N, C-alpha and C positions, 0 to 999 in steps of 0.2 A: 504494500499499499503505499503511495507517495505522499508525502507531506504536503499540505495546501502551501500556497504561495504565501499566505498570511501568516500561517505558522513559521516559515522559514524566516519570513521579515522580523516578527516577534522574536525569534531565536538569535537572529543576527543583533538585534537591538539590546537584549538581554546580555550577550556575550559581549557587546560593546562595553556595557556599564561594569562587567566584571573586568575587563581589560583596564578600564579606567580606575576602578578600585584597587587592582593590583599595582599600578603604577602610584596611587596614593599610599598604599602600604610600603611599598619600597623607599619612597621618599621619607615616610615617618620613621621608618626603621633607620634609615641613613641618619637622619636628625637625631634620633635616640643614641645610635653608636657614637656620634660625634659628642654628646653630652657625656655619655659613659666613658669616654675617651679621656675627657677632661677631668673626671673622678678618678680614674686610673692614674694620670699623671699626678694629680694632688695625693692620691693614697701613697704613691711610691716615694714622692719627696717628703713625706711625713712619716714613712716606715708603718703605714697603716695596713692591716690584712687585706687581701683581694677580696674576700667575701665578707657579707655582713648579714649572718644568719637572721638576726632579728629585724633588719630592715626587709630583707627578703620575705620573711613570713607575713610581715604587715602588707607588703605589696602584693602578695598572692591572696590575702584575705580581701583586699581592696578591689583586686582585679575581678575575683569571683563574685563580688557584690555588684560591680559595674556590669559584668557579663550578664548575671541573672537580670539586671533592670533593663538590659539592652535584648533580652530575650535571646541569649547566646548561652549554649551549654558551658556552665562553669568547668567542668572537668576539662573540656577542651581548651578553654583559655587559659587554665592553669598549667596544661601541658606546654602551650605556647610560651608562656612566661617563663616556665622552668627551663626550656630550652634557650631563650635569650638570656636567662640569668647565667646559666651554664658558659654561654659563649663570652658574656662580659666577665665572667670570674677568669676565664682563660686569657682573655686579653689583658687584664689587670695583672695578671700573674706574669705574662710576657713583657707587660711594661715596667713591672718591679726588677724583673731581670735584667731588662736593658738598662735601666736607671742603676742597679748595683754595678754592671759591667762598666758603665761610663763613670762611675764614682771609683772604681779601682783603676781603670786607666788614667784618670786625672791624678790619683793618689801616686801611682807609679811615675808619671811625668813628674809631678813635684818632687818625688824622691830622687829622679835623675838628675832634675835641675839643681836640686841642693847638694849633690855628691861632687 
């Protein structure tokens, strides 16, 4: 059975909407990761841990509440946030490692200059 032209037009319209929403999601994630990059740099400069379990717990509770209010499955929203948090923590750990390596190189350079 062949889909009607009207159904195909509606399908294309809905898919265009989905494509636009995907672009918005990518943009929002990029902005979020720029902000978390700054957090990671601040944590590295101040020797703070990459993760913050208490904040993460509060964020998950908040996101579950927002998901419920938006009629989105809270379990699904939590899975997405957990994935994002995991990525952020990995990035913060890399930033901290790079910061420590930079400090070590600077210390070695100063020691060579003093010798």
